[in-house]
N, C-alpha and C positions, 0 to 999 in steps of 0.2 A: 475442788468436791470437799474438801474437811469440813472446805465453811460451810457448803450446803448440810454436811450434815449433823455440824454445833446448830446450825440456825433449828430444822428438825426438831434435833434434841430439848434444843430450849423452849420449843413455842409449842411442846410435846408434852413436858414439863409443866410448865403452865396453866394449861390448859386444864391438865390433872388435878394440878390443886385446885384449880375450880368446881370442877365436876365432885369432888372427894369428899365435900366439905361437910358432909352430915349421913349418914344411910336415912331410905324412905322407912317410915314404918307401916307396913303392913294392915289396911284396913279395910271396907267396900269394895269390891271392885267389880263393875257394873259392862258388859259392851251388849250394842244392839245393830245388828248388821243385817244389810239386805244386800240382793244379789239379784236384779235385774235383767233377763235375758230373754225372753219372749218377748218381746217389744212387736205390737200387732200392727204398724203404721210403718215403720222403717225394718234397719236389717239388725235380724235377732243377733244376739250377741251371743254365742259357746261357752265363754268361760265366766260371767259374772256372780253366774249362780257354785260353780264346782269352786268360784275363790271364798265366794263368803259360807261356806259350808266347811272347809280346809281349815279357814282362819276361825272361824268360830268350834272347830275342835280342839286348835288350841287352844284356843283360851278359855274355854271350859275348865282343860284337863289342867290349867295352870291355875286354878280361882276365882276362874272371873264366875260372875252370874249372865249365864249368858238367853239374848233373844235374835232367834233366829228368825226370818223374812224374805220370799222368794217370789219373785214376779208380782207384784202387786202391782195395781189399778190405782187411782189415786184417790178416789177414797181412802182405799185402805191405809196406802202409803202417809196417807195423813190425818192417818185413825191414829199408826202405829209411829209415826215420831210425836205426836201430840203424848201418848201413854208413855213411852219414851221420856219424854221430859220429867213425867210423875216420877218414874225409877231414877233418875238421875238424881234427885232432890234429896235423896237419900243415902246416895254412896260417897264415897269418897274422891274414886274415879270415874267419870263417865268413860268409854268408848266410843265412839261411831261408824261406822265401816259400810261405805256406801260402793259398789259395783255398780256398772251400770250405762246408762248414757249421762252427759251432761249436758248445756247448751250454758252461750253468755248473749245475754242482748242489753244492749247500753249502761253495760258498765256492771251489771246483775246478773249471778249465777245463778242456774234450776238446775233439779235435780228432775229426771222425767218417768214418771211412771209408765207401766208398758203400753195404756192406752192411749200417750197423749200422740198429739195429731199436728201441730202447731203447726197453720196457715198464714197466721198472721203474727206481730208480737200481744198483742193483746191476748194470746188465745195464752200465753205462759200464763197469766194470773190465774186461769182456770182450768188449766192441764198440767201444770206440771209443781214441783214445789221447791220453794226459795234456801236457797242456802243460808239464809240469814235465820228462816226459821231449824234448819236442824240445831246451830250453832246454839240458840236459845234454848231447845230443848235438851243440850248439855251442860247450859253453862249452871246449872242447880247443882254441880257436883261443888264438894266442900272444897276440893282440893287440885285437880287436878283435870282438865278437858282436854280429851284428842278424839279432833272426828280425822277421818280420813277415806278421802274421795280418790277410788281408782275411778275416775269417770271423762275423762279426757278424750274418748275416744274416739275416730271419728264418726258425724253422723250426718248421715244423709237425707234425713228426714224430709220427706217434700225436695229436697234438692234447695231448693230456696224457701224463706221467709219472710213476710211482705213486713216491715217498720211501720215504726208510727209516724215514720217522714213521708214514706210512702213509697221510701227507695226499697230496693231488696238486698241479701248478700246471702252469700253460701254458711251455711249452720254449723260450719265445719273448726273454727279457730280456738276449741281451748275455752278452759274457764278463764277468768278476770283476775289479777290478783287481790286480795284482801288484806287487812291490817285489822284483826281481832284486838278485843282486849283483856286485861285477866291473865292466868294463869289459863292459856289455852293453846293449843299449837294445832296447826290444819297441814296436814300432808295432798299436797295431791299428785299422782300418779305423774304427771308431764310437767311442767313452767307454766305460768298464764303466757296464755296463747299461744301455746304447742298441742301437740297430740299425743297422745297414751297409745301403746298397742297394745291388740286383746289380746297378743302370743297366739302362736302356732301347736301350743303345751297343752297340758290339761290345766296351767292358769296361766294369765297374763305377766308380764316378766315383775311388775311393781309387786304381786301378789305372790310371787317367788321369794322375794328377796323381803319380805313382811313374814314368810312361813318362815324365814332362816333366822331372822335376826328377831320378833319381835319379842319373843318368850325366852328373852337371853333371862337368868337370874342376875339379879342387880345393877342389869345396866339403864345407864339413864337413859330418859326416852328424848332425850336430844341428840346423844350420839349413836341411838338405834336409828333414829334418822338420818342422819350422817350416813351408816353402816348400807342403811337399804340403798339410801341414792348412789350410791360408792359402784353396790351392787346390777344396777340398772343400767349406770353407765354401761358398766363393763360389759353385759349382758348384751345389749343392744349397740353393741359399737359406738358410745357417745350419741349415739340419736335423739334419745330420751332421756331426757332428765329430770328427776322428782323434783319439789320444792316443796320449802317446810314457810309454813306463817305463825306469826306470833313467838312470842318468846313467855320466859319462866324463869322464877327467882333463882339464887343463888344454891338452893341444898339439890342433891342428887334426888332424882325422882323415876325408879325405874317401874316401869307396870306389871313384870316380875318384882318382887320384894326375894333377896336370896342374899348370900353371903357374894358381896362386890370379890373381883383380883387384887389382892393385895399392889399395894398404888407403883411399887416396879415395879410388876407384871406387865398393870397396865401402859405404864410407860414402854415397854418392850413392843407390847399389841402395837401399840398406835405406832410407830417408828414402820413397825414391819408391814400394818398395814397400810402408811404413805408410800413405801417403796415395791410392794410384792408382786403389782401388778404391770412395774415398769421391765421391759426389756430390754435396757442398758445396765452390759453387767457391771459398769461402774456405778451406778446406782444399789443395785443390791448390795452390790460390798461395801455401801452405809452402816447398813445393817450388821455386816457379820466386825465391820471393826468397832462397832461399840458392845454388838453380843456374841463374841467369837465362838461359844460356847452354848447358847441361845436357844432356844424350844424349837426355831423354823432355821439353826444354822444347815442341816444336813440339806434341810429343803430349797436353802437358797443356795448352796453347793452345788443342788445339782441344778438350779436353774439357770446359775453362772455359768455353769459347763454347755448347757442345753442352747443359752443365745450363745456363746463362743464357737461351739460350733457352725449353728446356725449362721452367723457374719462370714466364720471358714463355708463354708457352702455356698453364701452369697458373691465372694469373693471370688471362687475356685471359676462357679459359673460367669460372674463379666470376665475373667481375663480367659476363658474358653470360648467366649464371644469376638472378643478382641483375636485371637492368634485364627480363628477361625475366619474375620473377616481378613488378617492379611493370607491367610491362603486363596482365598478367593480373588486376591487384588492379583496376589506371583499368579496363578491360573488365568488369570488374565491376559499377565504380560507376556506370560509364554506364550499364548494362542497368537499374541500379538506380532512378537519375532519369528516365529513358526511360518506365518504368515508376510511378515516381510524376510526373511531368508529366505524365502519361494520364489518372493518377488527376484528378489538379489543374485539367487542363482539362473535363474529365468536372463539375467541381462552380461553374465559371467564379467563380473567384479569380481576377482579372487578376495581379495584384501578386506573390501568390504562382509563380503560371507566367513571369513576366519572370523571376522570382528563378530559378527554375529552369531555365528557358532556357537565360540566362544562363550558370549553376553548369554547364548541360551542353556548353557552346557552347566553356566553356573546361576541361572536361577531353576533349573530342575533342579540341582541340588539341594537350593534354595529350601523348594516347594517341596521336597521329601523331607528334612530336617521338621519345615511347619505340619507336616502331614503325624510326622513322630509324636510331635510337639501337644497338638490339639488331641490326639489320643490320649497321651497322659494325662492332659488339663481335663481331661473330661473326666478320665478316670478318676483322678481327686476330685472333680465336682460330687461324682458320682458317689464317693468314701465319705468323704465331709458330710451329704445328704444322709448317709445311712448310720453313720457317725450321730447325729443330731435326733435321730429321729430314736436308737437307743436311749441318746440323753433325755430326752424328755419324757421315755418310757423310765424310765430310773427315775425321775425329779417327782413322776408319778406314782410311783411306789412308794417313795420318801415323805409322796404328801400322805399315801392312805396310813402309812404308820402314826401321824399323828394324829391323836383322840379329844375330845372333850369340845365341849361345842362352840366357845369363845375362839379356840384352836381351826375345829375344821371349818367356820366361819371365817376363817384368817388368810387361807392357804389361797393360793391364786387360782386362776380356771386355769389347767395348762391344754394348750396347742397342740395334740401331736401327729405331725404330718401326714396329712392324709390324700392318695393318689383320691383324680376328681374319672378316671377313663371307669367304663361300665354304663350299664342302663340308667337311667332316672325319671324316676317317674313323676308326672305332671299331673297335678290336677285345679281345678279353677274355676272359677267361681263368677257368675257377674258382679261388678261395686256398683255399678252407675252408668247408665244413659241404654245404649243397647238393644230399646227399645220393641225394638223386629225381631230379635233372635228368637230361633224356635227353642233355643236348650238355654237355660241358668244353670250348668255344670258340665262339667266333665273329667275326664281324663287319657292320656297318651303317652306315649315311652317314646324319651330320646336317647341316643346313645352317644355317647361322648368317646374318643379315641383321641390320645394325644391334647386332651383341651378342645378340640372341634366339636361341635355337637351337631346332629345329623338327623331328621324323620323324617315321616310324610304323614301327610294329613290326607281329605279330599279337596281339598282345596291345590293340592301341590307340594311341593319339600316343605323342610322345615330347617334350618343352619344358623349356624352359633359360634359362641364358643363358652366356655365354662372355665376356674379354674377357683383353688381353694380362696375363694373371698367374695367372687362373684360370679353371675349366670347372665348369660343372654339369646335370646334368638331371635330373629322373625319367620313368619308365615304368611300364609296369606287365606281369607276367609274364603269357606267351601262355596259362601252363598253368595256372594258379589265380588268376592278374591281382592276386596281393599287390603291392605297390611295393617297388620299388627306388629309392635314394638316391643317385646318382652324383656325388662330385666332384673336383678334381684342381685341380693347376696345369700351367700352359702358359705358355710363353714363346718367339717366334719359332717359330713355326707347328707347335709339338711339345709333346706332356705323357705327363702320366698318374695315375694318380689308382684309390679304387676305388667300386665300388656295393654297398649293405649294403640287405641285405632288407630293409626295414622289420619283419615278424614270423620268426622263425627267425635263424637262427644264420649263413644262407647271405650270404659277400663276394666278389665278383668284383672282381680287378686289369684297370684298362684301359689303353692306352696309344690318344690323339689324336695323329692328324698334319692338317693343311687339306694340300687338296690342290687 
């Protein structure tokens, strides 16, 4: 573990030696943001407009000259990109942010106006904006060009698009990899060929991460994108991985000028950022070994206590399960011996009866001991779980005491154990297929007790299970009795997932919230 800690520390030192080569000079900074939500021929997206507006406010409050556009059709979007190209030529730093649908065809990436139909691949030339034209618009900036695309969302436009070869394929594969030239960075919300989430809150996971890290004063833009990547991976449980393409020169280039942290603080922050989300106490101790009185030492100690308590609770639960299995085995043996004893008594063989009675007495005594051990083990398990919960709450309180933009951004996400019992509100909407369904959305309630879900709809009973991590249930369609299988993830009393019809291609999306 000490070797790993030394390696991490040396790696951080070399990284910072490069990124602290020089401070960026403030120049004219311009930003152009597009949020396309109201699509006419495919699924509307609730968040892109919100995302673009929030990021525009953030950039404007930090010195950018901002142009914000929402719900652009082809003609308006093409003209807006052209106009931004003129603006970028007069700037030192140009940033373009796009949120909405995007597709890839034959290795080319396209951003979709709200009036795009895309029946055939040839339609892309007349109904979509190429990523290349967006990059060209930003290319005129003198010093730094940044293009950010929150555009890899699932796009069921027409379900299938006919390619030039005559074949068809689903238009749902995300964007293709690119290799931009010059001092330009292109940030994808999701790595090439993968999909990004639109999010169940007011912003997409990628936009949430940008709002947290984008405007950090003095933070190098390359490091900013790495922080955004880690933020999204943590928020989506590693299901969505942002990626950045392109490269910059050796000097530090922050999007928002300001006094950068001293190199010693940067090294501490980088080491903390490396270990903070690891739930292994030994890994967190690598930070305390180097910085026993550091900025995050109190939080690290609280987290270590929390995770150690959780490990104790898990060990106690395993011991309870083992003792319970032993209890069940002995109880079965007691029943067997009682049955054999009764048979022996009927046969009047005194020696066998005495032996089996003695064996039965010993097993009964052992059963009583195991029952007492099970009760004690269950109490230890409950005590350990309660201690873990208190440790988590203490860690959360310690985190709240840490102020400052960089410090708050560096804090881990704390998962305070939450129960799953109670009522769960399920809201659903059709994602694809289901062409004959009389309704496109709806809601119902499921009740959870001890991890078991139950409910009822006109098609019959609904049954399933829920834990702090996953939720699943099945139900029958009230229309034709077909089975739907629902599954998804939950955390902290809310989650999302899909319901898939066993026959056909009907898919529903759902959100779950404990009420």
